[in-house]
N, C-alpha and C positions, 0 to 999 in steps of 0.2 A: 383294591375293589371299588369302583365308583358306587357313591351314594344313589338310591333311587330318584328317579327323576322328580317326583312328587315330594321328595323332600327340600326342593328347593324354592325359595321366596324370592320376588322381584323388587327392586328399588330403582328408581330411575330418576333423571332430571329433563327428560323429555328432549334428549338430543342422544343419549346413550343409557345403559343399564348394567347391573350387576345382580348376579344369582348367588343367593345367599342360602348357605346349606343349615341343616338343623344343628350342626356341630359348631356352628360359628364361622364357618369357613367360606369365603368368598371364593369361587373356583370358575367364575367366567366375567371377564370385564374388558370391554373394547375402547378404547380412546384415542381419538375425543369423540368419536359418534359411534352410532349401532354399527356400521358397516365398516370400521377401521379395524386393522389387526389386534388380535388380544394380546392383551399383556398379563392377563390372568386365564390361563387355559386348562387347568387340572380337570374341569368338567369333561375333556376331552382325551384326557390321557392319566397322567399321575402327579404328584405334588412338584416334581420336577419340572411341570411346564406352567408352574405359576398358580399362586393362591395366597390368600390373606386370613389367617385365623385368628381370633379373638375370643378367648374363651378361659374359663378355669383351668389352672394346670391339673393335669391328670383326669378330666371329666370328657365325658363323650357328647351325646346330642342334649340338646337344652332339656328343661324340664316341660317347660312350655313356651308359646310363641305367639304372637297375633299382632297384626296391625293396628294400630291406633284407629279408632273408630272413624270411617270416610277418610282416610288417608293412605299414604303410600309409605308412612313411617313404621318400620317393623320393630318390635320390641321381643326380646329373646331373654328367658330367665332359666338361671341354673341353680340348683340348691345341692349342697355339699354338707358333709358333718360338721363344717366350720362356720357355714354362713350361706347367703344368697345373694346372687347379682343380676342385674339387668343390663343387657347390651341392646343399645337403640342404634340401628341402622338407617340411613337416609341420605339422600342427595338433593340439596337444594336446586329448585328450577334455575337454570343457567342463566346467569346475567354475564359472566366472563368466562374464566375457564372452568371446565368440569372439576367437580368437587364430591367426595365420598366422606361421611363423617360416619364414625363409630363412637358413640358414648357409653362408657361402663360406669354404673351407680351400685353402690352397697346399698342391699336393702335390710340385712341383719347380719351380724357376726363379721367376720373377717375373711375374705378370700384372697389367694394368691392367683394372680391373673397372667397371661401371657399374649402378647400379640407377635405374631410371625408374618412379615410380608416376604414373600419371593418373587419377585418381579421376574417375567419372562417376555419381552418383547416380540414383536412379529410373528404373531400367532405361537407363544409358547415357546420359543425356540432360542431367542438372544438374551444371554446373561448380561444386565447391565453393569457398568462401573458404579460402585456407590461411593458416596463420599459425606462426610460431616458437612452441616451448613449450620448457619447461626440460627435457625429456625429449626434445624431439625437433621434430615437426611435427605439427599437426592440421587436418584438413580438415575443415569442416562445411558442412552442407546441410539445411535443414529439420529432421527430427528425428534426422539421422544424424551421427556424427561418427567419424571414423578417426584413430586417433592411429599414428605411425610414429617408430620409435626405434631408433637403431644402436648397438651396445656398442663399437665401436671407432672409432679416429679415420679420419674421413671429411670430403669436402670436399663442402658441401651448395651446391647451385646452386638456389637460390629462383627459381622461374618462377612466372608468374601461374597457369598452370593444370596445374602438375605439381610433383612433387619429384624431384630429380635427385642422387643421391651417387656421387661419383666416388672411388676407392680402388685401391689396389694391394695384392695379396696376394703374400707369397713363401712358400717352403716352411715348413710350420709354423705360419703364420699364421692366425688365423681372425678373420671378423668375421660376426656377425650381426646380421639386421634382424629386427625383431618389428613386426607390424601387429595392430592391436586395435580392435574396433569398440565403441563406449558410445553410448547416448543423448545427444543433443547437449545437453540440458539440465544433465548433470552434467559440471562443469567440472573436476572432478578426475581426472587421468590414471588410467586402469583398473589395476586390481593387475596382470593379467597381462605388463603392460609391464615390471614390474621382476624377473619370473622369470627367473634366469640361464639363457640358451638352453641351455647344455650340462645343466642339471637336466630342463628341458623336454623335451629331446632323448632322455634317459633315460628319464624316466617313460612318454613315448610310446612309446618302443620296447618297454620292458617289457611296458606294457599290448597293445598287439597280440601279443606273443609268448606271452603269458599266454591270451589269448583263443584264438590259433590252435592252441595246445597241446591245447585241449579237442577238437579234431576228429577224430571215430572213424573217419573213412575211411581206409585203408589198403591200396587197390589201387595200380594202376600209374600212375594219373594222379593222385598226390597232391598235386604241385604245383600243378596246373591247378584242382583242387577247392578247394585251401586258398586259392588266389587269388581263386577266384569267391565262396567263403564271406567273405573279407574285405571283398570288394566290397558283398556283400549287407550285412554289417554296417555299412560306410561309408555305405549309402543308409538306415539306421535313424534315424529321429528318436526319439532317447534318451527325452527326457520323456515320450512317449506309447507308444513301441512301433510306432508306423506306419512302412511301409516304402515309400518313394516308388518310382515306376518308373524314375526316371532323374534326376539332378541338372541337366539342361537343358532348355530348351524351345527348339522350332522348328527343330533340326536335320533337313534335309530327308530325306524317302523317295525324293524325287525331286528332283535338284539343279536348282534354278531353277523348281521348281515349288511348288505350293500345299500339298503334304502336310506341313505343319508344325505340330507339336501340342507343348502344355506338358505334360510328363511329370512334374513337380515335386509330383505327388500322389501317394495310395494307391489303387490298384485292388483291389476285389473278386475280379475276374476271376482274379488270380494267388493267392488267399488259400491254397487246399488244397495247392497245389505249393510255395508258401512255407513253409507250415507242415511238410509231409512234409519238405522239404529240412533244415530246421532241426531236427527231431526227428531224423531218422537220422544226420545228421552231429554230434548230441552237445551241441546249444544249444537245452536244454529251457527256459532263463530267457528266452532270445529268443523263442522259439516260444510261450509263455505270453503274454508282453509283447505279441505281434502279436494273440493271440487275444483278449487284454483290449481292445487298441484297436478290433479289428473290432467285439465285442460292444458298446461304448459307441457307435461311430460308427453303427450301424445301429439303435439302439433309437429307437421311436418308431411312427409310422404304417406299417405294412407296405406300403401304397401308395406311399409316397415313398421305398422303398429305391433308392439311388441305385447305380450301378456305379463310382464314384469319389468320394473324400472328400479334404478336406485333411488335413495331418500331425497337426492336433490332431482331426481328426473332424468338422471343419467342412463344412457341404454348400454354401454358397453360393461356387462358383468362377467366378464370371462371367468368361466368355471376351472379352477385349478384343485389340485389335491396336496396333502400336506401328510407325506410319509413318516415324517418324525414324529406327528401325534399316533399314538397306537388306538385312539377312538375310544367312544365311552363302551364299557365292558368289552373292549376288543372289535367294536363295530366299525370296520374299515370298507373304502377310504373314507378319511375327513377330507369335505370338501368345502372351498370357499369360492364364492361367485355362483352363478345359475345358468346353465346352459339353455334353460326354457326361455331365455331372451332371444334364442333365434328360431324358436318353433312357430309353427303358422297354426294358429286357434281362431276360428271363427266367431267362438262365443264372446271374445272380447270386445267384438263390435256391437253385439248385444248389451254388452255390460256397460258400455260407454253411451248408449243411446239412452238406455232405461236411467242410467244416473243424471243424464242432462235433463229428461223427462220429470223426474222425481225433484230435482232442484227447482225446474220451473213451476211445477205444481205447488211447492211450499214457499212460491213468491221469491225465488233468487232471481234476480235479472238475468237475462242471455244477453250478452254483448253480440254486435252484428257479425264479428269474427268468428264467434262460435258456432251462430247458425250457418257460415261458411264451412266450417269445419263438418258440422252436420252433412252437408251437402255433399262435400268432397268424399266422406267416408262410405255415405250411402250410393255414390256413383261407382266406388271401388268395390263394395259389397255386392252390387249387382252383378257385376262381371265375374265375381268369383265365389258366389256362395255354393255353388254345386261341387266345388273341390272337396276331397277329404282333408281332414285335419287330424291335429293330434290330442283334440279332446282338452276338456276343462280339467283334468288329471294330468294333462302334460305328459302323456305317456311317451315311453322311449322305445316303443315297437313301432310298428308300419302305421302310417295314416290310415284312417277309417271315416266311414260317412257316420259319425256320432250323433245320435238322436239329440242329446243335450245342445251339441252345436247347431244343429238346423234350428231348433227350438229357440235358440238366441238370435238366430238371423231373423225368424219370424217377429221376435220382440224388438229388433232394430227397425224393421220396416214399420211394425205397429206403431212404434213411439216416435219415428220419425214423421208419419202422418199426423198422429195427434198433436206434437211441437208446431206441425206446420198449420194446424188448423187453429191452434190456440193463438199463434203469432200473427196468423193472417198471411202466410208466407206458403201457398199452395201451388208453386210451380211445378214441382215434381210429384205431387201427392198421388196422381194417377197411377204412375209408374209403380209408386211406392206400394199403393194398395194392390195392384195386380200382383206385385211380388210377394206381398203378404199372404194372399189368397192361395198363390202357386205352392209357397212353402207348407202352408198349414195342411194342404191336400197331400202334398208329399210325404210329411211327417206321419199323418195318419193313416196313409195307406203303407207306407215302408218302415215306419218306425213300430207298428204295432203287432203284436204275435196274438194272434186269436186264439192259439191253443192255451198259452199261457193267461189269456186275458190281459195284458199288460204291455206297457211299452218296454222296450229293451233298449239294450246299451248303443247299438248300430245296426245299420240296416242288414238286414239278412243273417242276424244273428240271435239266438235266443238267451243269449247272456243278458242279466240283470245289473242295473247300474242304479244307485242311490239317486244320481240328479235328478230322475225321471219323477222325484217326489217334489221336486219345484213347478212342475207344470202348473198346477192350480195357482200358484202363488205368483207365477208370471202372467197369467192371464190367459194362457194358451188355452186351456179348457177351464170350465167352473169345477169347483170343488164337488157339484152334485152330478156330476157326469157320471156314468156307469164307467166308463174307459178311467178315470181317475181312481174311482172306488176299486175298480180292478187292481190296478197298479198298485195301489196301497195295499191291498191285499197280498200279491204276489210278493211285494218287497220283503215280506217276512222270511223269505228263503236266504237273505241276507243277513238274518239275525244270528248273533252269537251271544247267548245267554243275557238276551234282553238288550243288546247295544245292537248296531248296524255297521256293517261292512260297505264300503264304498262299492265293490262288485266281488265277484268269485275269485278266489287265487288258486283254483286247481290244486288245493291239497298242497301247495308250497313249491310246487314245481316252477320253472322258468315260465311265466305267464305269456300267453300269446298276445294280450292286450298290451301290458306295458312294457313287456321285455325284460323285466327284471326277477330275479331268483328270490324265493323265499316268500312267505306269508307276511302278513302285516296285520295289526290291531283293528279293532272296530274304530271307526270314526267318530268322535265325539260330535261334530256339525251334522254328520250324518243322520245320528242318533235324535238329534234335536229337530232335524227337519221331519222325520218320522211322526214326534210328538207334535210338531207343529200340524202333520196332515191329518193325524187323527182328531185334533181339535177342529180344523177346516172342515171335516167330513162329518162332525156331529157325533164324536165319542169322547167328550170332554174328560169322562173318569179315566179312561185309558191314556188319553193324551197327559194327563198330569202323573199317572203311574210312571210313565215313560220319562217325562220330565225330570220327576224327582229322582229316577234311577241315576240321571246324569248328575243331579245335583250332590248326589251320595257319594261320588267318584272324585269330586273337588280335593285338593289337597288341604290340609290343617288350616291353610290360609286364605282359600277360595279358588285357586289357581288351577287352571285345565290345559293340558298337553293338547296335542293334536289327535292323539290315539290312546286307547284305552285296551289292555289285554284283561279279558274277563277270566281267563284260566289262572294266571299268575296274579291277578288281582293288582295291576302296575299301570302307571301311566309310560306311553310311549311316545316317540316324536319330539318335535322341537316344543319347547314350553317357555311362558305361557304363549298360547297360539291366539292369535287376533280372531280367527273365524270361529273358534270354539266358543269364545266369550261373546261375540256378535250373535251368533245362532243362539246362546242362552238368552241374551237380552231381548230379541225378537220373539223367541217363543214365549217368553215370560209374558211380554205384553199380548200375544196372541191367546194364551190360555187366559188371562185375566179378562181378556173383552170377548172371549168365544160365547156365542148364543147357545142356549139349550139345544138337543138334537131336534132339527127341524122336520117338518113333513116332508119336504123336498129329499133332504138326505136320508131320511129313513126309507122313502120309497125307493131310493136310488140304489140302496143296500139291501132291498127286500130279497128274502130267501138267504140271508145270512146272520149270522150270530157274531157278537163280538166277546172272544175269551180272553182275558188277560190284557194285553197290548196288542193284540192280533185280531184282524177281521178274518175268522175261518168260514169256510163253506158250511153250511147247515143243512 
């Protein structure tokens, strides 16, 4: 039986990441980078698919664990009848080969420990050859080699399919194990294998504390904000600046179902909020790197603009299935790659334009070739914005005239006009203004449901969609507009025990919009958008309640998955998810700066009262 998703903590070297369970077992690790094949994949199967556990013999989950303050250094402690130990897990920010260090310290008494490493290369499938080396052991399969070195006296139990180390730690004693990947054709042990663990620990701790110290947020939720920003940094592929959606694949939105996707790639959908989050938090260097990645990734024919790219900006992310992996709690299929790369999504044009506009406002210069890109993208959008698409949720059903997609078309035209004005490049501004006005009229006419007093999911539909909560933040309508107020009120129909679904799922049947069977959890980001909307429309107390409900579902080390199941009280979907942590940071800033209820917002909501976190008819 797989452990709950919330049992896992994250360590990262800014190029890949490992997921560490409360029982001391690392059950997900891709080497050498985020989107490489996994060599530890028990998270999506069984121990036969690869794991590395370091824990006291005969003990289960740790007694307590936490990250060192303002770092990504994880400390887990076990207490037994004979003593207590601490295991410190970390990945030094990479300068050479990827390196994972597990340090065991005796706190009191004496504890028998065991390290068991069972590597399974190529997505948990291939058993490597394991041989002894002067520096420890090395496991080889195809292009991959993984070296394991212990810096203290241990008893090695060489087995055919795993490496077991037994040792005892007493108070004050420390044993460190270092795992390093290298290409298998390089026969020499990689250099990080010989860096003293204490040195690597100090350098890693200092790196994260220096980085965290730059955070500009000083509100009441600073610890949660800093943890979310550290998580976002951990999901950044340092060589290119790309930020992945999550370090995992195929953790299900519906346990036992088919909603299992690979999130180890970079989505344009979150680009504006990502840039905003980084800039306002004080991380201009990371924001600039993300912007540079985006501009490189989308270069080329505007007709081929994708919603998702690889960490290096690559376009081909062919989706395959892994039938040899039984899936998390039997959730199949397990997928690698993502076919959303080939979908047509209008909203990404708005995301790109909004990101460029935000960067320009922040004082990041726009090179001439980027302005040329703006003109080319807008020319393509002018010709094709009326087409149906697959929407921001990347539905696998039929294309529709999604309201959010059209709102993002308006955003694209609006930001293009504004950038042209700011840069003194007004050659096409008249056409873009006309397009902006036409799209605005159409959305307000076809995307509005007078009976529900709300914007809906798509033209001609009565279904609601949480993406409508973004309308005031995008500037399409002001927060005080009655239509915004009505939409916020109507969105409560998507409520599930205080959390927001992204849209209704017809009781779990095959959904007409997304074409997938089974229900799913409430979306963490949508729940935070709702809190943000409450704050913007003059309901600070209710906004705070909604926000703190989300804070309460973080796991013990402050991490959030994509979804939450209020009935089962568990996290769902890939974890930790960048969009959830970005929304947390953005909402914390919004609540910290939200003005008291204004006369305008009070007048706009005249005849309504606020009950709990819902605006209800009075």
